[in-house]
C-alpha positions in Angstrom: 211.7 -88.2 84.6 213.6 -90.9 86.7 216.5 -90.7 84.3 216.6 -86.9 84.6 216.4 -87.2 88.4 219.3 -89.7 88.4 221.3 -87.4 86.0 220.6 -84.5 88.3 221.7 -86.5 91.4 224.8 -87.6 89.5 225.6 -84.0 88.4 225.1 -82.8 92.0 227.4 -85.5 93.3 230.0 -84.7 90.7 229.7 -81.0 91.6 230.2 -81.9 95.3 233.3 -84.0 94.4 234.7 -81.2 92.3 234.0 -78.7 95.1 235.8 -80.9 97.6 238.7 -81.4 95.1 238.8 -77.7 94.5 239.0 -77.0 98.3 241.8 -79.6 98.7 243.6 -78.1 95.7 243.2 -74.6 97.3 244.7 -75.9 100.5 247.5 -77.5 98.6 248.1 -74.2 96.7 248.1 -72.3 100.0 250.7 -74.8 101.4 252.8 -74.3 98.2 252.5 -70.5 98.7 253.8 -71.0 102.3 256.6 -73.2 101.1 257.5 -70.6 98.4 257.6 -67.9 101.1 259.9 -70.1 103.2 262.2 -70.7 100.2 262.3 -66.9 99.6 263.2 -66.4 103.2 265.9 -69.0 102.9 267.1 -67.2 99.7 267.2 -63.9 101.6 269.2 -65.6 104.4 271.6 -66.9 101.7 272.0 -63.4 100.4 272.8 -62.3 104.0 275.4 -65.1 104.3 277.0 -63.8 101.1 277.0 -60.3 102.6 278.6 -61.7 105.8 281.2 -63.4 103.6 282.1 -60.1 102.2 282.6 -58.7 105.7 284.6 -61.7 106.7 286.8 -61.4 103.7 289.0 -58.9 105.5 289.6 -61.3 108.4 290.1 -64.6 106.6 292.8 -66.1 104.6 292.4 -66.4 100.8 291.9 -70.2 101.0 289.3 -70.1 103.8 287.5 -67.3 102.0 287.2 -69.2 98.8 285.8 -72.2 100.6 283.3 -70.1 102.5 282.2 -68.2 99.3 281.8 -71.5 97.4 279.6 -72.8 100.2 277.4 -69.7 100.2 277.1 -69.8 96.4 276.1 -73.5 96.6 273.4 -72.7 99.1 272.2 -69.8 97.0 272.0 -72.1 93.9 270.1 -74.7 95.8 267.7 -72.2 97.2 267.2 -70.7 93.7 266.5 -74.1 92.3 264.0 -74.9 95.0 262.2 -71.5 94.4 262.0 -72.3 90.7 260.6 -75.8 91.4 258.0 -74.4 93.8 257.0 -71.7 91.3 256.5 -74.3 88.6 254.4 -76.5 91.0 252.4 -73.5 92.0 251.7 -72.6 88.4 250.6 -76.1 87.7 248.3 -76.2 90.7 246.8 -72.9 89.8 246.1 -74.2 86.3 244.6 -77.3 87.7 242.4 -75.2 90.0 241.3 -73.1 87.0 240.3 -76.3 85.2 238.5 -77.7 88.2 236.6 -74.4 88.7 235.6 -74.4 85.0 234.4 -78.0 85.3 232.5 -77.2 88.5 230.8 -74.3 86.8 229.8 -76.5 83.8 228.4 -79.1 86.2 226.5 -76.4 88.1 225.0 -75.1 84.9 224.2 -78.7 83.8 222.6 -79.2 87.2 220.6 -76.0 86.9 219.4 -77.0 83.4 218.4 -80.5 84.6 216.5 -79.0 87.6 214.6 -76.8 85.2 214.0 -79.7 82.9 212.7 -81.8 85.8 210.5 -78.9 87.0 209.1 -78.5 83.5 208.4 -82.2 83.3 206.8 -82.5 86.7 205.1 -79.2 86.8 
């Protein structure tokens, strides 16, 4: 009975740790979502810069235009790379969250089973 009680306490402590980790991971996922939204905004701004370059094309010399266009394309490539990186991080975190939720559920079920076992042994 003492061993079952200790196992139950250990399972509950693990469940609490997993819940805390799950909450932290959720906060991190939310932060990554916010970062991704910011990168999308930057990407949209880059597209606007490219559009502005097209308008400026009529006013600029060929050399200045090429330099400006290369700069805008560089910014777009950087933004696209960052968006891909953030998406990959987000997918990894979502997978990690899924694993943690599954582990939490297993521990809760184990905790429930141990409580029933303790109840049957004591009652």
